[in-house]
C-alpha positions as CSV (number, residue, x, y, z in Angstrom):
1,M,0.0,0.0,0.0
2,T,1.1,3.6,-0.7
3,D,2.6,5.3,2.3
4,L,-0.4,7.1,4.0
5,T,1.4,10.4,3.9
6,D,1.8,10.2,0.1
7,L,-1.9,10.1,-0.5
8,T,-3.8,13.1,-1.9
9,I,-6.8,14.4,0.0
10,S,-9.2,12.8,-2.6
11,D,-7.3,9.5,-2.4
12,A,-7.4,9.6,1.4
13,R,-11.1,10.4,1.4
14,E,-11.8,7.3,-0.8
15,G,-9.5,5.1,1.4
16,L,-11.3,6.2,4.6
17,A,-14.7,5.6,3.0
18,A,-13.6,2.1,1.9
19,K,-12.2,1.4,5.4
20,S,-8.8,0.7,3.9
21,F,-7.3,2.5,6.9
22,S,-8.7,4.6,9.7
23,A,-8.5,8.3,10.4
24,V,-6.5,7.5,13.5
25,E,-3.9,5.5,11.4
26,L,-3.8,8.4,8.8
27,T,-3.2,10.9,11.6
28,E,-0.6,8.8,13.4
29,A,1.3,8.4,10.1
30,H,1.5,12.2,9.7
31,L,2.4,12.8,13.3
32,A,5.3,10.3,12.9
33,A,6.4,12.1,9.7
34,I,6.4,15.5,11.5
35,E,8.5,14.0,14.3
36,A,11.0,12.7,11.8
37,A,11.2,15.8,9.7
38,N,10.4,19.0,11.6
39,L,13.8,19.5,13.2
40,A,15.2,19.9,9.7
41,I,12.4,21.7,7.9
42,N,10.9,23.7,10.8
43,A,7.5,23.8,9.2
44,Y,5.5,23.4,12.4
45,V,5.9,25.9,15.3
46,L,3.5,23.8,17.4
47,T,2.1,20.3,17.1
48,T,-1.2,19.2,18.7
49,P,-0.9,15.4,18.7
50,E,-3.4,14.7,21.5
51,R,-6.1,16.9,19.9
52,A,-5.3,15.4,16.5
53,I,-5.9,11.8,17.7
54,D,-9.1,12.8,19.5
55,M,-10.4,14.5,16.3
56,A,-9.4,11.5,14.3
57,K,-11.3,9.1,16.7
58,T,-14.4,11.3,16.3
59,S,-14.0,11.1,12.5
60,D,-13.8,7.4,12.6
61,A,-17.0,7.3,14.6
62,R,-18.8,9.6,12.1
63,I,-17.5,7.5,9.1
64,A,-18.8,4.3,10.8
65,K,-22.2,5.9,11.1
66,G,-22.2,7.1,7.5
67,E,-22.1,10.8,8.6
68,A,-18.7,11.8,7.1
69,G,-18.2,15.4,6.2
70,A,-16.4,16.7,3.1
71,L,-13.0,16.5,4.9
72,E,-13.7,13.8,7.4
73,G,-10.5,12.4,9.0
74,I,-8.2,14.5,6.7
75,P,-5.1,15.7,8.6
76,L,-4.3,19.4,7.9
77,G,-1.7,21.9,9.1
78,I,-2.9,25.4,10.1
79,K,-0.9,28.6,9.4
80,D,-0.1,30.3,12.7
81,L,-2.1,33.4,11.5
82,F,-5.4,31.6,12.1
83,C,-6.8,31.8,15.6
84,T,-7.4,28.3,17.0
85,K,-9.4,28.1,20.3
86,D,-7.3,27.1,23.2
87,V,-4.2,26.5,21.0
88,R,-1.4,29.0,20.9
89,T,-1.5,31.5,18.0
90,T,1.3,34.0,17.6
91,A,1.5,35.0,13.9
92,C,5.1,33.8,14.5
93,S,5.9,37.1,16.4
94,H,7.5,37.5,19.7
95,I,5.0,40.2,20.6
96,L,2.2,37.5,20.7
97,D,4.2,35.2,23.0
98,G,1.9,32.7,24.7
99,F,-1.3,34.1,23.2
100,T,-4.1,31.5,23.4
101,P,-7.3,32.6,21.7
102,P,-10.6,31.9,23.4
103,Y,-12.2,31.7,20.0
104,E,-11.9,29.9,16.6
105,S,-11.4,31.6,13.3
106,T,-14.3,31.1,10.9
107,V,-12.2,29.3,8.3
108,T,-10.8,26.8,10.7
109,A,-14.2,26.3,12.3
110,N,-15.6,25.5,8.8
111,L,-12.8,22.9,8.4
112,W,-13.5,21.3,11.7
113,N,-17.2,21.2,10.9
114,A,-16.3,19.4,7.7
115,G,-14.4,16.8,9.7
116,A,-10.8,17.8,9.2
117,V,-8.1,17.0,11.8
118,M,-5.7,19.6,13.1
119,L,-2.0,18.4,13.3
120,G,-0.7,21.7,14.5
121,K,0.3,25.3,13.7
122,L,2.5,26.1,10.8
123,N,5.4,28.6,10.6
124,N,5.1,31.8,8.6
125,D,6.8,35.1,8.1
126,E,6.2,37.3,11.1
127,F,2.7,38.8,10.7
128,A,2.8,37.4,7.2
129,M,5.4,40.0,6.2
130,G,7.9,38.4,4.0
131,S,8.5,36.4,0.8
132,S,10.9,33.8,2.1
133,N,9.9,32.7,5.6
134,E,13.1,34.2,7.0
135,T,11.3,36.7,9.3
136,S,9.6,34.3,11.7
137,F,10.4,34.6,15.4
138,Y,10.6,30.7,15.4
139,G,13.3,30.6,12.8
140,D,13.5,30.0,9.0
141,V,11.5,27.3,7.3
142,V,13.6,25.2,4.9
143,N,12.3,24.2,1.5
144,P,12.1,20.4,1.1
145,W,13.6,20.8,-2.4
146,R,17.3,21.3,-3.1
147,R,19.3,22.4,-6.1
148,K,20.9,19.6,-8.1
149,G,24.3,18.8,-6.6
150,S,23.9,21.3,-3.7
151,D,23.1,21.0,0.0
152,A,22.4,24.7,0.4
153,P,19.1,25.3,2.1
154,L,16.5,27.0,-0.1
155,V,13.6,29.2,1.1
156,P,10.1,27.8,0.7
157,G,8.7,31.2,-0.2
158,G,6.5,33.3,2.1
159,S,4.7,34.2,4.0
160,S,3.0,30.8,4.0
161,G,6.3,28.9,3.8
162,G,5.5,26.5,6.6
163,S,2.3,25.6,4.8
164,S,3.9,25.0,1.4
165,A,6.9,23.1,3.0
166,A,4.7,20.9,5.1
167,V,2.5,19.9,2.1
168,A,5.5,19.3,-0.1
169,A,7.4,17.2,2.5
170,R,4.3,15.1,3.2
171,L,3.8,16.5,6.8
172,C,0.1,17.1,6.1
173,L,-2.4,16.4,3.3
174,G,-3.2,20.1,2.9
175,A,-2.7,23.4,4.8
176,T,-4.4,26.7,5.3
177,A,-2.6,29.8,4.1
178,T,-3.2,33.5,3.6
179,D,-2.3,35.7,0.6
180,T,-1.9,39.5,0.9
181,G,0.5,40.0,-2.1
182,G,1.3,36.5,-3.2
183,S,1.8,34.6,0.1
184,I,-0.1,31.5,-1.1
185,R,0.9,31.4,-4.8
186,Q,4.7,32.2,-4.5
187,P,5.4,29.6,-1.8
188,A,3.4,27.1,-3.8
189,A,5.5,27.8,-6.9
190,F,8.7,27.4,-4.9
191,T,7.7,24.0,-3.4
192,G,5.9,22.3,-6.3
193,T,2.5,22.6,-4.6
194,V,-0.9,24.0,-5.7
195,G,-1.8,27.4,-4.1
196,L,-5.2,28.9,-4.5
197,K,-5.8,32.6,-3.5
198,P,-9.6,33.0,-3.7
199,T,-11.5,36.2,-4.6
200,Y,-11.4,38.8,-1.8
201,G,-14.5,38.0,0.2
202,R,-14.8,34.4,-0.7
203,C,-13.5,33.3,2.7
204,S,-14.0,35.0,6.0
205,R,-11.1,36.9,7.5
206,W,-12.7,36.8,11.0
207,G,-10.2,35.3,13.5
208,I,-7.2,35.6,11.1
209,V,-4.5,37.9,12.4
210,A,-4.7,41.0,10.1
211,F,-1.8,42.3,8.0
212,A,-3.5,44.5,5.4
213,S,-7.3,44.2,5.7
214,S,-8.2,45.2,2.2
215,L,-5.8,42.7,0.7
216,D,-5.7,39.6,3.0
217,Q,-7.5,36.5,1.9
218,A,-7.4,32.9,3.2
219,G,-6.9,29.9,0.9
220,P,-5.6,26.4,0.6
221,I,-2.2,24.9,-0.3
222,A,-2.5,21.3,-1.5
223,R,-0.7,18.8,-3.7
224,T,-3.3,18.7,-6.6
225,V,-5.8,21.1,-8.1
226,R,-8.6,18.7,-7.0
227,D,-7.4,18.8,-3.4
228,A,-7.3,22.6,-3.5
229,A,-10.9,22.6,-4.8
230,I,-12.0,20.3,-2.0
231,M,-10.4,22.4,0.6
232,L,-11.8,25.7,-0.7
233,G,-15.3,24.2,-0.7
234,A,-15.0,23.6,3.0
235,M,-13.1,26.9,3.9
236,A,-15.4,29.3,2.0
237,G,-18.8,30.7,2.9
238,H,-20.6,33.8,4.1
239,D,-19.8,35.0,7.6
240,P,-21.9,37.8,9.2
241,K,-18.9,38.4,11.5
242,D,-16.9,39.7,8.6
243,T,-18.5,42.6,6.7
244,T,-16.2,42.1,3.7
245,C,-17.2,38.4,3.3
246,A,-19.5,38.0,0.3
247,D,-23.0,36.7,0.9
248,L,-22.8,34.2,-2.0
249,P,-23.5,30.5,-2.3
250,V,-20.3,28.3,-2.3
251,P,-20.2,26.4,-5.7
252,D,-19.2,22.7,-5.9
253,F,-15.6,23.6,-7.0
254,E,-14.7,19.9,-7.4
255,A,-17.5,19.3,-9.9
256,V,-16.1,21.6,-12.6
257,L,-12.7,19.9,-12.9
258,G,-13.7,17.5,-15.6
259,Q,-15.1,20.2,-17.9
260,G,-11.8,21.0,-19.6
261,V,-10.9,24.3,-21.3
262,K,-12.4,23.8,-24.7
263,G,-14.0,27.1,-25.8
264,L,-12.3,29.2,-23.2
265,T,-10.2,32.2,-24.1
266,I,-7.0,32.7,-22.2
267,G,-5.3,36.2,-22.1
268,I,-1.5,36.6,-22.1
269,P,-0.5,40.0,-20.7
270,K,2.4,41.5,-22.5
271,E,3.4,43.6,-19.4
272,Y,4.4,40.4,-17.5
273,R,7.4,40.0,-19.8
274,V,9.6,42.0,-17.3
275,E,13.2,43.0,-17.8
276,G,15.6,40.4,-16.4
277,M,13.1,37.6,-16.3
278,A,14.9,34.2,-16.5
279,P,14.7,32.6,-20.0
280,E,13.4,29.4,-18.4
281,I,10.4,31.3,-17.0
282,E,9.6,32.6,-20.5
283,A,10.0,29.0,-21.8
284,L,7.7,27.7,-19.1
285,W,5.1,30.3,-20.0
286,Q,5.3,29.4,-23.6
287,Q,4.9,25.7,-22.6
288,G,1.8,26.6,-20.6
289,I,0.3,28.4,-23.6
290,A,1.0,25.4,-25.8
291,W,-0.7,23.0,-23.3
292,L,-3.9,25.1,-23.1
293,T,-4.0,25.5,-26.9
294,E,-3.7,21.7,-27.3
295,A,-6.5,21.3,-24.7
296,G,-8.8,23.4,-26.9
297,A,-8.5,26.9,-25.4
298,T,-8.0,30.0,-27.6
299,V,-5.1,32.2,-26.5
300,K,-4.9,35.9,-27.2
301,D,-2.5,38.7,-26.2
302,V,-3.9,41.3,-23.8
303,S,-2.6,44.5,-22.2
304,L,-2.7,45.4,-18.5
305,P,-1.0,48.8,-18.8
306,H,-0.9,49.8,-15.1
307,T,0.9,46.6,-14.0
308,K,4.2,48.4,-13.7
309,Y,2.7,50.6,-10.9
310,A,1.2,47.6,-8.9
311,L,4.3,46.8,-6.9
312,P,5.1,50.3,-5.7
313,S,1.4,50.9,-5.0
314,Y,1.1,47.7,-3.1
315,Y,4.1,48.6,-0.9
316,I,2.3,51.8,0.1
317,V,-1.2,50.4,0.7
318,A,-0.1,47.2,2.5
319,P,2.3,48.9,5.0
320,A,-0.2,51.7,5.6
321,E,-2.9,49.1,6.6
322,A,-0.3,47.1,8.6
323,S,0.7,50.2,10.7
324,S,-2.9,50.7,11.6
325,N,-3.6,47.0,12.3
326,L,-0.5,46.5,14.4
327,A,-1.2,49.4,16.6
328,R,-3.2,47.1,18.8
329,Y,-0.1,45.2,20.0
330,D,0.9,47.3,23.0
331,G,1.6,44.8,25.8
332,V,-1.5,45.8,27.8
333,R,-4.0,43.0,27.2
334,Y,-2.2,40.0,25.8
335,G,1.2,38.7,24.5
336,L,4.5,40.1,25.4
337,R,4.9,43.0,28.0
338,E,8.2,44.7,28.6
339,P,8.2,47.0,31.7
340,G,8.7,50.7,31.5
341,K,8.7,53.7,33.8
342,D,5.3,54.8,32.5
343,V,2.7,53.5,30.0
344,I,4.3,55.1,27.0
345,S,7.7,53.6,27.7
346,M,6.0,50.3,28.3
347,Y,4.5,50.5,24.8
348,E,7.8,51.5,23.3
349,N,9.8,48.8,25.1
350,T,7.2,46.1,24.2
351,R,7.2,47.0,20.5
352,E,10.9,47.3,20.3
353,A,11.4,43.8,21.8
354,G,8.3,42.2,20.2
355,F,8.5,43.2,16.6
356,G,11.2,41.9,14.2
357,A,13.1,44.1,11.7
358,E,10.8,43.5,8.7
359,V,7.7,44.3,10.7
360,K,9.2,47.5,12.1
361,R,10.3,48.5,8.5
362,R,6.8,48.1,7.2
363,V,5.1,49.8,10.2
364,L,7.5,52.8,9.7
365,I,6.8,53.0,6.0
366,G,3.0,52.7,6.7
367,T,3.0,55.4,9.4
368,Y,5.0,57.7,7.1
369,V,2.7,57.4,4.1
370,L,-0.3,58.0,6.4
371,S,1.2,61.0,8.1
372,A,0.0,64.6,7.6
373,G,1.4,66.1,4.4
374,Y,2.2,62.7,2.8
375,Y,-1.2,61.0,2.9
376,D,-2.3,62.7,-0.4
377,A,1.1,62.3,-2.1
378,Y,1.4,58.6,-1.3
379,Y,-1.6,56.7,0.1
380,L,-4.3,58.4,-1.8
381,K,-2.3,58.2,-5.0
382,A,-1.7,54.5,-4.5
383,Q,-5.4,53.9,-4.0
384,K,-6.2,55.7,-7.3
385,V,-3.6,53.5,-9.0
386,R,-5.3,50.5,-7.4
387,T,-8.6,51.5,-9.1
388,L,-6.8,51.7,-12.4
389,I,-5.3,48.3,-12.0
390,K,-8.8,46.8,-11.3
391,R,-10.2,48.7,-14.3
392,D,-7.5,47.1,-16.5
393,F,-8.6,43.6,-15.4
394,D,-12.3,44.5,-15.9
395,Q,-11.6,45.5,-19.5
396,V,-9.5,42.5,-20.3
397,F,-12.1,40.1,-18.8
398,E,-14.7,41.4,-21.3
399,S,-12.9,39.3,-23.9
400,V,-11.1,36.5,-22.0
401,D,-12.1,33.9,-19.5
402,A,-8.8,33.7,-17.6
403,I,-5.3,35.1,-17.7
404,L,-2.0,33.0,-17.8
405,T,1.3,34.3,-16.3
406,P,4.3,32.9,-14.5
407,T,3.9,32.8,-10.7
408,T,7.4,34.0,-9.9
409,P,10.3,35.6,-11.7
410,G,12.6,32.7,-10.9
411,P,12.9,29.5,-8.8
412,A,13.4,29.2,-5.1
413,F,16.6,31.0,-3.9
414,A,19.0,30.1,-1.1
415,A,18.4,31.3,2.4
416,G,20.2,34.6,3.0
417,E,20.6,35.2,-0.7
418,K,18.1,38.1,-0.8
419,S,17.2,38.8,2.8
420,G,19.7,41.6,3.1
421,D,18.1,43.6,0.2
422,P,14.4,44.4,0.9
423,L,13.9,45.8,-2.6
424,E,15.2,42.6,-4.2
425,M,12.9,40.6,-1.9
426,Y,9.9,42.7,-2.7
427,L,10.4,42.0,-6.4
428,N,9.5,38.4,-5.8
429,D,5.9,39.6,-5.7
430,I,6.0,41.2,-9.1
431,F,3.6,38.8,-10.8
432,T,1.3,38.2,-7.8
433,V,0.4,41.6,-6.2
434,T,-1.9,42.8,-9.0
435,V,-4.3,40.0,-8.2
436,N,-4.6,41.2,-4.5
437,M,-4.9,44.9,-5.6
438,A,-7.8,44.0,-7.8
439,G,-9.4,41.5,-5.4
440,L,-9.3,38.7,-7.9
441,P,-8.7,34.9,-7.6
442,G,-5.3,33.5,-8.5
443,L,-4.0,29.9,-8.7
444,S,-0.4,28.7,-8.9
445,V,0.0,25.2,-10.4
446,P,3.4,23.3,-10.6
447,A,4.4,23.2,-14.3
448,G,7.9,21.9,-14.4
449,L,11.4,22.0,-12.9
450,S,14.1,24.7,-13.3
451,S,17.6,24.0,-14.7
452,E,18.5,23.7,-10.9
453,G,16.0,20.8,-10.5
454,T,13.6,22.9,-8.4
455,P,9.9,23.6,-9.0
456,L,8.4,26.4,-11.2
457,G,4.8,27.4,-11.2
458,L,2.3,29.0,-13.7
459,Q,-0.3,31.4,-12.4
460,V,-3.9,31.5,-13.6
461,I,-5.9,34.7,-12.8
462,G,-9.7,34.7,-13.0
463,R,-12.7,37.0,-12.8
464,A,-14.0,37.9,-9.3
465,F,-15.9,34.9,-7.8
466,D,-15.2,32.7,-10.8
467,E,-12.9,30.2,-9.1
468,E,-14.5,27.4,-11.2
469,T,-12.9,28.6,-14.4
470,L,-9.7,29.1,-12.6
471,L,-9.7,25.5,-11.4
472,R,-10.7,24.2,-14.9
473,V,-7.6,25.9,-16.4
474,G,-5.4,24.8,-13.5
475,Q,-6.6,21.2,-14.0
476,A,-5.7,21.4,-17.7
477,I,-2.2,22.5,-16.8
478,E,-1.8,19.8,-14.2
479,D,-3.1,17.2,-16.7
480,A,-0.4,18.3,-19.2
481,A,2.4,18.8,-16.7
482,G,1.6,15.9,-14.4
483,V,1.4,16.0,-10.6
484,M,4.7,17.3,-9.2
485,V,6.9,14.5,-7.9
486,K,7.9,14.3,-4.3
487,P,11.2,16.0,-3.4
488,Q,14.0,13.7,-2.4
489,D,13.9,12.9,1.3
490,W,17.1,14.4,2.8
491,W,15.5,15.5,6.0
492,S,14.1,12.4,7.6
493,T,15.7,11.1,10.8
494,R,14.3,7.7,9.9
495,A,16.5,7.4,6.9
């Protein structure tokens, strides 16, 4: 029998229904895998083995009664940005040391209602601020993939690097993640996994630690397009506790996967051919175009003229919202508290000790662009550009059903290679931030290996609340490229 940790969610669901194995056995296999690998990969900042076994026993009882939910008995990892009742949630920041929420985020509550099992909390960049998972208070996450002939540790992407690494290394069957400027899709591309950033408002943000409230969106990272569709179906849904959450029915995302792309028109934006893009990324893009054409889609060139302004606008809007959201961390009610001679010095000492360098940088930028005299020059102008970016997409989607681009400008880079240059690091988001600025859904699908032997991804962008078309296109790419192989196991202490 296939190792239980190598199963997809859909395979595991079938195996559980057929009583080929139990939910407890499936959970125990993943807990053993985590124990063997986590010291090397650092994907989990907290494991919850007792809770996982209890949840798996409940799932086995439901399966026996014929009352299985959509994710019954499926072991998942939860990004440490999602509040989990009575389980430590820190956003991987020192300032939230020991914080244990008395409530459950809506997305995770939806997953538990669907029968999923929680293995633990996954590492991420501090407050989701980063593109490499090198800013976490709990240390770097290591990509399970390595370059050919090299032992140098690679980054798994960020901010959802723990989620992408855990799924790639078989330490969970799927994981929750969040995407503010590419934090689901970029790590998925770096690790050979599927990352789905839904339309803004498709999933509730309630109970998720906020970075930039008008950009943040929860979504799944999984190993196949089908698994991502299954997870999104359970995660999504209207939530009256989040006023930005759309009051729309949740489609059967899995049902559309067999429909193919015949008759669809796919747009290829010329502005995504950026200066200095690696030739192999261009070759991958052309391969994706060929696959979709062979599958029956029509491909046409389109223009998104304000794309070049997306990155600078994003790095005004996101830090501005972050500086506002992070003002609540003051050492008074929860988390870290550093003493001071008065309340102001206590605030200052707590924030100085509690926030890491990248978070401080973004808070300072955000506070600056919101300050008197600069608000109109920076923040207001960035919001106007954001409107133009959305208008570009609206016009293009009048004549195309989806857009195809690369996910990242290159493959996973080595730890420390770019962390000293914030600008270079921010450029990793060049293909992904437009989607967040416009509130659209985006999907990264593994499409091949780089010359270094590491994964590369293609990105599909869809109309608002049209994740079904996105998934159909993603399935066509996966059918042509094949499901990404497992990285070579160099990390296991069992080996």
